[in-house]
C-alpha positions as a Markdown table, in Angstrom:
| # | Residue | x | y | z |
|---|---|---|---|---|
| 1 | Unk | -23.6 | -12.0 | 4.5 |
| 2 | Unk | -25.5 | -13.3 | 1.4 |
| 3 | Unk | -24.4 | -15.9 | -1.1 |
| 4 | Unk | -21.6 | -14.8 | -3.4 |
| 5 | Unk | -20.3 | -16.1 | -6.7 |
| 6 | Unk | -16.9 | -15.3 | -8.2 |
| 7 | Unk | -15.3 | -15.7 | -11.6 |
| 8 | Unk | -11.6 | -15.8 | -11.6 |
| 9 | Unk | -9.3 | -15.1 | -14.5 |
| 10 | Unk | -5.6 | -15.5 | -13.7 |
| 11 | Unk | -3.7 | -13.6 | -16.3 |
| 12 | Unk | -1.2 | -14.0 | -17.7 |
| 13 | Unk | -1.2 | -17.6 | -18.6 |
| 14 | Unk | 2.1 | -19.5 | -18.0 |
| 15 | Unk | 4.4 | -18.5 | -20.8 |
| 16 | Unk | 7.9 | -19.8 | -21.3 |
| 17 | Unk | 9.8 | -17.5 | -23.5 |
| 18 | Unk | 13.4 | -17.3 | -24.6 |
| 19 | Unk | 14.7 | -13.8 | -24.8 |
| 20 | Unk | 11.7 | -11.5 | -25.0 |
| 21 | Unk | 10.1 | -12.1 | -21.7 |
| 22 | Unk | 8.8 | -8.5 | -21.6 |
| 23 | Unk | 6.9 | -8.9 | -24.8 |
| 24 | Unk | 4.6 | -11.5 | -23.2 |
| 25 | Unk | 3.9 | -9.2 | -20.2 |
| 26 | Unk | 3.2 | -6.3 | -22.5 |
| 27 | Unk | 0.7 | -8.5 | -24.4 |
| 28 | Unk | -1.0 | -9.3 | -21.1 |
| 29 | Unk | -1.5 | -5.6 | -20.4 |
| 30 | Unk | -2.7 | -5.0 | -23.9 |
| 31 | Unk | -5.3 | -7.8 | -23.4 |
| 32 | Unk | -7.2 | -5.4 | -21.1 |
| 33 | Unk | -6.5 | -2.3 | -23.2 |
| 34 | Unk | -6.6 | -3.9 | -26.6 |
| 35 | Unk | -3.8 | -3.6 | -29.2 |
| 36 | Unk | -2.1 | -5.3 | -32.1 |
| 37 | Unk | -1.4 | -9.0 | -31.6 |
| 38 | Unk | -3.8 | -9.4 | -28.7 |
| 39 | Unk | -7.1 | -10.3 | -30.4 |
| 40 | Unk | -7.5 | -13.7 | -28.8 |
| 41 | Unk | -6.3 | -12.6 | -25.3 |
| 42 | Unk | -8.5 | -9.5 | -25.4 |
| 43 | Unk | -11.5 | -11.5 | -26.5 |
| 44 | Unk | -11.1 | -14.0 | -23.7 |
| 45 | Unk | -10.4 | -11.3 | -21.1 |
| 46 | Unk | -13.4 | -9.3 | -22.3 |
| 47 | Unk | -15.6 | -12.4 | -22.3 |
| 48 | Unk | -14.7 | -13.3 | -18.7 |
| 49 | Unk | -15.4 | -9.7 | -17.6 |
| 50 | Unk | -18.7 | -9.6 | -19.6 |
| 51 | Unk | -19.8 | -13.0 | -18.3 |
| 52 | Unk | -19.2 | -11.8 | -14.7 |
| 53 | Unk | -21.3 | -8.8 | -15.2 |
| 54 | Unk | -24.0 | -10.8 | -17.0 |
| 55 | Unk | -24.1 | -13.4 | -14.3 |
| 56 | Unk | -24.4 | -10.6 | -11.7 |
| 57 | Unk | -27.6 | -9.5 | -13.5 |
| 58 | Unk | -28.9 | -13.0 | -14.0 |
| 59 | Unk | -28.1 | -14.5 | -10.6 |
| 60 | Unk | -29.1 | -11.5 | -8.4 |
| 61 | Unk | -29.3 | -11.4 | -5.5 |
| 62 | Unk | -26.3 | -13.7 | -5.6 |
| 63 | Unk | -23.3 | -11.4 | -5.9 |
| 64 | Unk | -20.9 | -12.0 | -8.8 |
| 65 | Unk | -17.6 | -10.1 | -9.2 |
| 66 | Unk | -14.5 | -10.7 | -11.3 |
| 67 | Unk | -10.9 | -10.4 | -9.9 |
| 68 | Unk | -8.3 | -9.8 | -12.6 |
| 69 | Unk | -4.8 | -10.2 | -11.2 |
| 70 | Unk | -1.7 | -9.1 | -13.1 |
| 71 | Unk | 1.6 | -11.0 | -12.9 |
| 72 | Unk | 1.7 | -12.9 | -9.5 |
| 73 | Unk | 4.8 | -14.4 | -8.0 |
| 74 | Unk | 3.6 | -18.0 | -7.7 |
| 75 | Unk | 4.9 | -21.6 | -8.4 |
| 76 | Unk | 3.3 | -21.2 | -11.8 |
| 77 | Unk | 6.6 | -19.8 | -12.9 |
| 78 | Unk | 8.7 | -22.6 | -11.5 |
| 79 | Unk | 9.5 | -24.0 | -15.0 |
| 80 | Unk | 11.7 | -21.0 | -15.5 |
| 81 | Unk | 15.2 | -21.0 | -14.1 |
| 82 | Unk | 15.5 | -19.0 | -10.9 |
| 83 | Unk | 17.5 | -16.2 | -12.6 |
| 84 | Unk | 14.9 | -16.0 | -15.4 |
| 85 | Unk | 12.2 | -15.7 | -12.7 |
| 86 | Unk | 14.0 | -12.9 | -11.0 |
| 87 | Unk | 14.6 | -11.1 | -14.2 |
| 88 | Unk | 10.9 | -11.5 | -15.3 |
| 89 | Unk | 9.6 | -10.3 | -11.9 |
| 90 | Unk | 12.1 | -7.4 | -11.8 |
| 91 | Unk | 11.2 | -6.3 | -15.4 |
| 92 | Unk | 7.4 | -6.7 | -14.9 |
| 93 | Unk | 7.6 | -5.0 | -11.5 |
| 94 | Unk | 9.3 | -2.0 | -13.1 |
| 95 | Unk | 6.3 | -1.7 | -15.5 |
| 96 | Unk | 3.8 | -1.3 | -12.6 |
| 97 | Unk | 3.1 | 2.0 | -10.8 |
| 98 | Unk | 3.9 | 0.2 | -7.5 |
| 99 | Unk | 7.2 | -1.1 | -8.7 |
| 100 | Unk | 6.7 | -4.8 | -8.0 |
| 101 | Unk | 4.7 | -7.8 | -9.1 |
| 102 | Unk | 1.9 | -9.1 | -7.0 |
| 103 | Unk | 2.2 | -11.7 | -4.2 |
| 104 | Unk | -0.6 | -14.3 | -3.7 |
| 105 | Unk | -1.6 | -12.4 | -0.6 |
| 106 | Unk | -2.3 | -9.3 | -2.7 |
| 107 | Unk | -4.8 | -11.2 | -4.8 |
| 108 | Unk | -6.3 | -12.9 | -1.8 |
| 109 | Unk | -7.0 | -9.5 | -0.2 |
| 110 | Unk | -9.0 | -8.5 | -3.3 |
| 111 | Unk | -11.2 | -11.5 | -2.9 |
| 112 | Unk | -11.6 | -11.0 | 0.9 |
| 113 | Unk | -12.5 | -7.3 | 0.2 |
| 114 | Unk | -15.2 | -8.3 | -2.3 |
| 115 | Unk | -16.5 | -11.1 | 0.0 |
| 116 | Unk | -16.9 | -8.5 | 2.8 |
| 117 | Unk | -18.8 | -6.0 | 0.7 |
| 118 | Unk | -22.5 | -6.9 | 0.8 |
| 119 | Unk | -23.5 | -4.3 | -1.6 |
| 120 | Unk | -21.0 | -4.9 | -4.4 |
| 121 | Unk | -21.9 | -6.9 | -7.5 |
| 122 | Unk | -21.0 | -6.9 | -11.2 |
| 123 | Unk | -17.6 | -5.3 | -10.5 |
| 124 | Unk | -14.2 | -6.0 | -11.9 |
| 125 | Unk | -11.3 | -5.7 | -9.5 |
| 126 | Unk | -7.9 | -5.2 | -11.2 |
| 127 | Unk | -5.1 | -6.3 | -9.0 |
| 128 | Unk | -2.2 | -5.3 | -11.2 |
| 129 | Unk | -0.2 | -2.7 | -9.3 |
| 130 | Unk | -1.4 | -0.1 | -11.8 |
| 131 | Unk | 0.4 | -1.8 | -14.8 |
| 132 | Unk | -2.6 | -1.2 | -17.1 |
| 133 | Unk | -2.1 | 2.5 | -16.5 |
| 134 | Unk | 1.7 | 2.6 | -17.0 |
């Protein structure tokens, strides 16, 4: 297997919100699709994706791919009370086609898949349970 380079953009950023938790998750989805109120997030997300593709061209034959995870159940959310975490994960999971938020293992599998593919470079792997489509 050849040398491989990866960019990683974990979205969404840690957000502590009082009341409108869903609003922040909606904004995360709109960062990839674009939409009102998402200019900065969309610009950053687009820049990471474009940078990954540009690096794939510039660093060839080194492979560069971008993994873009959706909401992942990690300690990142530990500043929220346990009941707030459960509510956030339940709400966000209901907005995905698979009916749940990602676990760290789901994201790890995407990395392992890309590492195992010797002929894949310049690709963006969305690990969001289909939430961008919902």
